[in-house]
Steps between C-alpha positions, in 0.01 A plus 500: 500500500663173408828541314516280197846360426582477136702187435778527243448194282776578253765266644242220504404576141860511384571166664197319370424657164762430238360592160195524280418245234222568249384787718475283814726528802699186573593428861820335617341158550349507150833594347685225683238246389522627139881480507488146639255396229732642235796311648300177496395550138855586392639186665210293360573619145863396532412161644207428265712593196770254609304211652148547366184517707499137611869505585471805723463427871338773712712417802812546288359819351428640848846399625665685209336815638593432859142436609293206611236336282228619739616861455456465124139393551428840655551648154386221266248226569674233292762429234226543238425844647869594462496365144199705392624817671834453326338462157295816562816692583691362202221596257512860626881510497526359148242747365671797666852414384451319171160613374181315420200511270347739755815718503610509139829665399499805273522427128856575379553794266773326301632157407795554732248585769350151478838338558577740785163426667548127450844505660376703798231239561741211450752655739235516771380144454852355472670690784222570754542225764135508604381453142757225443374310806141559390572348160668198661212457744240509222705258288505250788143544623308538172437124496365490858305820551236641261572857597873456440418337165288796393764750610774306318295506179433872540856604586679267261266528200157661481576816700810575294318425176218741591750767608698486176187469289409843636854629433516373140151627420605842627819492295295415190275798571811718521623367166814349656436144381293362216142382553474138610326290766627662824417195713705268275787748499486517879503120528795474261686773691457384860546124450879491442554779755308304763700186418827688551378643832430147624848404382638765737314331787630152413855603414583838661852488359347554154312816598732746323490296180120470520463876549710565190286252302179668615621844394626369164171319441298813583698707249467231235126466561427872466706519182288221350158635603589855403632400159818704559 
């Protein structure tokens, strides 16, 4: 009888298999490639937000990561490929951390709750470095790239208006504020807040003052629309 030798594959498995993502096992090579892609996108965001798309040189970008330009092409086919992958990532990050029309915030249960929710959102958008760089990137590139233009319009205006239209309509249903056009209320609410957020980007030294103005405006606004 031939003796069959059972090979112990556990050391091999431990060395090569690192973790599961979305139910699928990722191997060491895949993880390293994913980590390198993330490093490239992080560096690209920083450079694009400072120099713009046209002003960013791939050789310089690669050098900032300690790699050659040819190594970067193993992960992305072109600068445009990096750009589109970066926008995809930023859309997901923004939605997860700030909210979106697809991920609407809960309707506050009180007038104070609206101000508290507003300040939580403002704190994220003013102090989160990735969102700050995203806003700067979109501000620069909205005149060059159609996708950046559409995202700038959504994040700076229409998305916020839709989000707060939902919030104000819900507050009307709860009897917290008087009946009015929720879309017009949303537009009137987010416009000065958005302007003050952009002020923080242009003049960071005025951030504390801008935050105080936003909170004061929110309290004033709810007092007006509630009739209290």
